[in-house]
Structure formats: structure tokens, C-alpha cells
N, C-alpha and C positions, 0 to 999 in steps of 0.2 A: 503493499499499499504505500504510495507515495505521497509525500506532504507538499501541499503548493504553498509558495511564497504568498503571504498576503499582500494586498494591494497595499501601495503608497498612499502616503495622505494625498500628493498632489493628483493621483489617480481618482481616490475617491472624491475629491474634489471636484475635478472635471467632470465624474459621472453625475455627481449630484446637480451641479450647473446645467449638464446636458439634457437632464429631465425635464428641465423649464426651460425651452428655446427661444422663447419671447424676453425671458431673462438675461440669458446667455448674451444674444445681439445687443441689449441695451446696456449691459454692463462692460461692454469691450474696451470702450475708451478708459475705463479705470480698473480694468484688471492688470494687477500686479504682472510685473513683466515675464518673471519666471513660471507663470502659469500658461502662456502662449503656446510653447512648444508641446507639452504633455495634453492640453485641451485640444491642440490641431490634430494630434496624433490620432484622441479619442472619438472626435467627430469624423474623422478621416475611416476610421476602421468601424465605426458604427453606421456610416452613411447620412450624418447630419450636413447636407448638401446646404442648406440655407445659411447654417451658421460658419461652414466653410467660406462660403461667399463672402461674408460681414468679416471673417478673421484675415481674407486676404487683402482685403480695404485697411483693416486697421494695424496690418503686419508691422513690429515696431523694429525690425532688422532689415538690413539692406539685402539680404539674400532669403528666398523662400526655395528649400531645396524639395521640392514635390516630388522630383523623379526618385529620389531616395525610398521613399514610402511604396514605391509601385514595383513589384515581382516582374511585371511586364508592363506596356503602356495601358491606360485605363482611360479609354474615350470620355466616360462621365467625369473622371476627376478633372481632366484637361479642359470640359467645358465649364464645369464649375470655377475653376480658377480663371479663365477667360472672362467668364461673366463677371466674376469680382473686379478684375481688372477694368472691364467696360464700364461700371458702375463708378469706378473710382475716376477714372479718365473724365466721365461726365462731370464731375463735382466740381463747382468753382472753388470751394475751399476744402484743401485735403484734410484727413484726420489728423489731429494734434500731434501723435505719435507715429504717423506712419513715415517710413524710411524706405521702402520696397525699390530696389534697383535692378534686382536679378530675378527672373524665375528660372530656377534651375532644373528641367526636365531630364537631365542625366541619370542613370541608374548608379548613381557613385554610391560609395559607402555612406552608411546611416551615422557618421559620426557626429553632424548636427544634433539629432534627436536624442544620441546618447549621452553625449558629453556638454554638459551644461551647469552652470551655477546661479546663484543669486545674481551676479553681476554678468548677465546674459550678453555673449559677443557672438559676432557673424561665424559662417562657417564655410567662406568660400575659399581661404586658402589662408595660411599663418600669417603672411602679409596683410590680409583684410582684416584679421582678427587685431593686429595691433593697430591698426589704423584707426579703425571701429570703436576701440576704448577710449578714444581721444577725441575723434572729429565730432564738431557739434555741427549741424547744418540747419541753418533757418530754414522756414516753410519756401521764402521763395526760391532760394537756392536749390532745395529739395524737389521743387516742383519743376525744374527747367534740366533735373538732370534725367536723360534718356533711359528707357526702360530696355533692358537687354533680356534674351531668351535664349539660354543654353541647354543644346541638344545634342545627344551622340545621332549622327545623320548619316546613313548609308543611301547613295543613290545608287538604285539600278536600273534594269531596262524595262521592268515592268512596272505598271501603276503603282503609286503611291498608296500604302495602306491610309485607312480612315483617320487614323490618330493624326498622320502628318497632313491628311487634304485638310482636316479641321484648321491645324494650326497654321499652314501655309495660306488657307483663305482669309482666316482672321487677320494674319500680318499683311495680307494684300490689300485689304481692305483699309489699312490705317497708313496707306504709303505716303499719304501727305505729309504726316508726321513722321515717319520714318526713313522717307527717301528711298522706297522700294520700288524694283521693276517687275514685270511680269515673270521674267525667265527666275527658273527655280534657284537659279546659283546666285542671281541678284538679290535673293530674299534674305541671302544670309549676309552677316557683318563681316566681310572676308579680312577686315582687320585682325580680326579675332581667331582665324582659322591657324592653328599650328601644326597638323599634321594632312597630308593630302596623299592617297594611293589611288593610281589610275592601272585599272586593269582592262584593257579592251583593244579591240582589234579595229580602228577607225581609218577610215579613208582621210588623206592629208587635209582636206578641207575643212572637216568637221575638228579635227584637232588642232589644227590653227585658230579655229574659230573660238575655241575655248582658251586657246592659250592667253589672252589676255587676263581672265580670272585669274591665274597664276599669277601674274604682275600686281593684280590688287590685294595679294596676300603678305602684306608686307612683314609680318610677324610669323612668315611660315618658319616652321625650324625642321621638318624631315618631309623630304617629297619624294615617293616612290613609283616609279614608272614601270610597268611589266607588260609583257605578251603583247607590245606594239609591233604588229606587222603590215607592213606596206603592200597593195596588191602588186603584183607581177608586173605589171605594165607601167608602174611608176617611176618616173624618169629620174636619172640622178639630179637633174637640177631643180625636180619638184621636190626631191628628198632633201636637198640643201635648202630650198627655201622654206620647208617644214621645221628643218632644226632650228633655223635663223628665227621662224616665229616664236619657238619654244626659249632658245637660250636666252634671246633678248631679254625676256620676264625676268633671268636671274638679276639684271642689272637694277630692279627694282625691290629686291629681297634682302633686306639688312639682318635678316636673322638666320637665314638658313645653313644649317650644321651637320645635317643628315642628308645625303643624295644617295640615291640608291635605283639602278636600274636592272633588270633582270628579262631576259629573252626580248632585247630591242635589238633587231636585227640591222635597222638602218642607222645605229651607232658607227658601226665600221667604217672607220676614215674620217670620222667627224667628232672624234674625242676632244679636240681643241677646241673645236667651234662651240661645244656645248659648254667645257668647262671655263672657257676664259673670261666670261661674265660673270664668274661669281664675285660677290662684293667682298666676303669674310671667309677665312680658313674654315675649312670642313672639318669635324670631328668624326665622321662617319662616309666613308665612300664604301659602295658596295656595288661591282660590275660583274655580273653572275649569266652565264649561258648566253655571252654574247660574242661573237666573233670581233675580233680587234686586229687592227692592219700594224705595220711596222711603226709608222709614224704615230698611231694611238700611243703604241708601249712606249716609245721615246719620250713623249709629250708628259707621260704620266709621273715620271721622275723628275720633270722639271717644271711641274705646275705649281705656282706661286701658290695655290690656295690646299695645298694637299700636304703642307709641312707641317701641320701640327695633328695629324691624323691619330684618333683614339683607336678606330675600328677600321680594320683594311680587309676586305671580304673580296675574293677574286675566284669564287669557286666555279669549276666548268669553265673556264677560260682556258684554252690549248694554248700553253707556252712551249711546246716542245721545238718548234722551231725558231723562237726568239732569242736574240741575246740575254744572257742574265743580268747585264750590265743596269739597265734601267730598274730592275728589282733592287738590284744590290744599292743603288742611289738612294732610292726611295727610303730603303729601311736605315741605310744611315741617317737621312735627313729626319726620320721621326721615330729615333731611336729612344728619345726620352719621353715619348708620348704614349706609343703604341702600347694597347691594352690586348687587343685581339687581333690576329691572323690567321685568316682562312684561306688555304691554298690546297682544298679539297678538288681532286682528279682535273689537276692541271697538266697533267702529262709530264710534269718536270722529271728530267732524266738525271742520273748521278753526277754529270758535269757540272749540269746547270746549279744543283744544289750545294755542291762544292764551292762554286763560285759565291753564292751569296751566305755561306756561314758565317763569316768573320762578322758580316753586318748584322745576321740575326742574332749574334752571342751579346751584342751591344743594347739588345732591347731589354734594357734591365725592368720595365715597368710591365712586361708581357706576361698575362694572367691565362689567355686562352691561345692554343695554338693547335691547328687543324691542318694536318698534311696526309691525310689518309687517302688512300684510292691513287697512289702516284706510283710508278714501278722503280723500287729503289733496291740496292744491294746492300748484303748484309754489311760489308765493309764500310760503305756511306752511310748506314744508319749508324755505325757506331759512331763514327764522325758526327754525326748530326748531335745524338746525344750527349757528346762529351760538350760540343758548343752552347747546347741548351742546359746542361748540370748546374751551371752557376745561376740560370735566372730564378733567383728565390722567390719570384711571385707566382710562378707557373702552376696553377691548380688544375688545369684541364688539358691533358695531351693525347692528341691522336695521331697515329701513326700508322704506315702500312707495313704490313707483314714483308720480311724479306723475299726478295725476287728467290732466295734458295730454299723457300718454302714451296715450291712448285717442281712438277717433274717436267720433262721435256716436253710432253704434250700439254702442258700448262695447267695440268690438275693439281690441286692443291693436297701436301703429303702432311698429314694432321701431327703425325707425331715429330716429324723433323721441324714443322712451323713451332709447334709447343717449346720444344728444346731451344730453337733460335731467339725466340720473344722472350722466354725465361733468361738466357744470357744478357739480352739487351736489358731488361730490368734491373738485374743484379749489377750490372755496370753502371746504370744510374743511382741504384741505390750507395754506391760508394762514395758519391758526392752529396747527395740530399735524398730525402723518403718523397718520394711522387705522390700526388692524393689521388688523382683520379689519370689513369695510363691505359691506353686501350690500342691494341694492333689490329688491324682488320684485314681482310684477304678480298681480293676481287671478287665479284657477285661469284655465285653458282651458276652454270650455265643452263642447268635445268629449272631451277626455280627463281634464280635470281638474289636468293639471300647470300648474304655473306656469313664467313666464319669470323669470330670475334674471339680475341686473345685479352682477357682481363683475369689475371691470377687462375687462366685456366681457359680451355676452349670451349665455347658455346657453338655446337653443330648446327647447320642449318637444317631443315625439316624435310626436304626433298626426299622420295623414297630411295635415291640413289646415294644419298650422304652415308658416309662410312660409320 
């Protein structure tokens, strides 16, 4: 038999107050500030919509994180909040204690509703909390501040769901005060967008038409563009024009720190054109599953905005026929800042790896190093581990099993692989105790799974596995 905790005094007070809705509405102006959050939660959970409307109008904090109370978007609650805001905006004189500036519809953690005391503070961010403890706004100033709506938005090819349809319609109908246009992207306050991901196959004209919106995102910190493929009939001149439309927008982005491209085939031969307009040094550069040219590879090492990288991801970039010198120069440049390096399945050969080892050993802040799925001999892997052995901050290391683990036909020899990997681990332990250290093999030709050595072999599950 379980014993339930008795209701808190504030909860009992809220329930008592909500038992008389008329009284609850009348006394909101004089309700102690610490009663607002628990009373709002009680009214929300019990569906007291009229009380909620009035509470939105009298909300004494700058942020109302309504989304944190929803496990999924709730159309009825959205309409209640918007009706309350409409009533508020229609009033000539705002309520005495009203401070609402942000309606937050994101499904963020419920910290606001859980952590509060007698001196109630805002929950938008630690910085806002500090400001709101001291900032006193007069009624005239408060009335001039624009209302913002925060929402996690995913734009898809299908029609908008009813929740977003109602929200966008409400915003569009108030465009005279919010300076909005009819396009969905123009409904957003683009200055507040911090992360954008583009996954699509568009014709050049469509992609170019949306490029100017990126330029308006002056606070954008991360841009990811993936799987952009041009129709086969697209001329080189058309591709270059498209890239110029996109890269020109970088001139307007003052805060871009993470730039990621994946499977963007038209990047080949144009990397300098894309990166040269960056205004600030990047923290993350990820170029994966993209063909590169010699000129791209050479530019990467001398690009001014790759000198302070913390994360460098070049997975599935085939480097077999490239000179290792640009990568060596780049690693030497970022040696004091680089935290993560991913060179998985780059086709790096023994001689190329040996050329970059001195630069790699200088990356003193490296924490994650992924070098798996490259074909490297046992002797060169020994050299690799000797060079990384003194990188004391390395916590995750992924290496390929030595070439000697395979027979003449390319099939994995399990016993030999296990002995060789154990030898490499013992070599590393002479210098430091590894945290996560994994060796993997090439995929099994029958099932595609790999053998993994992590203190012992994990077999693949195909019927032919030994």
C-alpha cells in the first residue's frame, strides 16, 4: 500500500480558489505573486479555460512557458492563450502587474514551474533571471515592448497541422503590428533563429529564392545543408550562380559558428567560393559524403576561418589520392583548439597517415578521435598509438583493425585480429589508461555488420559468421 504525499498548502489554496471561478477572476490583480504559477498549473490541468484567459492577461512575469505544460501541442490551450492575448491587446490600460513579453510554446523542461520561491523570477534564461530581478518597467515602456512567440518549428512538404495553422493565422492577422508577410518563413522573427537544417532536393531557382532568408538570420549559429542534388541537366554556370546566391548570405551572418554540409554534390570545386564570405572563425566544420577537388583540399588548410576549429568532421571524404600536406597544415593550425576529429572511412593509406602523425600528436585538447574504417597496417597503427599516447584528454578513440587481421581473400581472421588488437591496447597502456578504445573491421560482405574489438570480439550475426 503506497502512501501519497499530502497536497501542498499552495495547491490546496489554488483548488479552493478555483472552486469559485468568479472569485478567482476578480482577485487576480491582488493575488500574491507566488500563487500565480501553481494556480495556473491547477487551472491548466483541470481545464478552467476562463480563468486561464484572465491569468494570461494578468501574468506578472515576462515569460509564460506554456509549452512546458504540454506533452504534445494542445489546440484548445493555444486558443485559450491567444484569446487571452487578444483581450489584453484590445485594452487601452494594461493590468497593473502585467509584464508578459514572451509566450513560449516550446516543449522545454518544466523548470519554471518547479523552481520558484517567494521572490518569483523569470525562467527564460539565467541571464533573463538576473535582469528581471532588478529591471522595473513602467506601464508606458511595457506597452511598447513587442510580444514574442517561441516555438520549435519543423517545416515539411506536407500541410501544416491544425496547431500551427491556428497559430500562423493568428499571427498573420496581426501583421500591421508585427510587420509580417504572408510567406511562412516571413512569419518568423528571423533575427532569433539560431539553428537551420536544410534537407532536400531542390531545383536551383527554388533554393536561390530561399537563400535571402538565411541572410536575414543574423544570429544564426549553426547551418546544416544536406542531400542537395542538382538535376543532371544543370549547367556549371547555373551551379556557380546558385552557390554565389547561398555563399553571399554569409556576409550577413555575424554569429555563424557551425557549418555542416552532407551529401552536397555541387560543392566539388567550389569550397573556396562557399567559405571565403564567412565573417567569423568557425568552431565546427563538417564536410561529409561530398566529393572534393584538389583546389578544395588545398584551400581548406589556408582558409582564415578554419584556424580556431574545435570540431572537424571529414567522414566519407575520399582522400586516398590527395596529398596529406593540407590536412597536416590544418591540424598544426588548430592544434591548440581541436576537441574532436573524425576521419572515418576517408580511404587514408599508410603513407598519408605517417605524414600527419606529428601534427596530430600536437592536438593536446583532443577528446574524441575517430579513425575507423581506414585500411592501415599493424606497424603504422603502432606509430599512430605512440603519437596519440600522450594526448591525456583523449576519452573516445576509434581505430581500424590492422590489415594483418584479414586473409588473402579479405576475410577477417578472428583469432589473429583479437591478438593484434590486444597487442595495440597493451602498447597504449604503457603510456596511459584508455577510457573508450574500440577497433573495428570492414563490414561483413554477407550482412554488412562489422566485427568490433572492445576488450574482446563482438561477432556479426550473419549465418556465415565464425
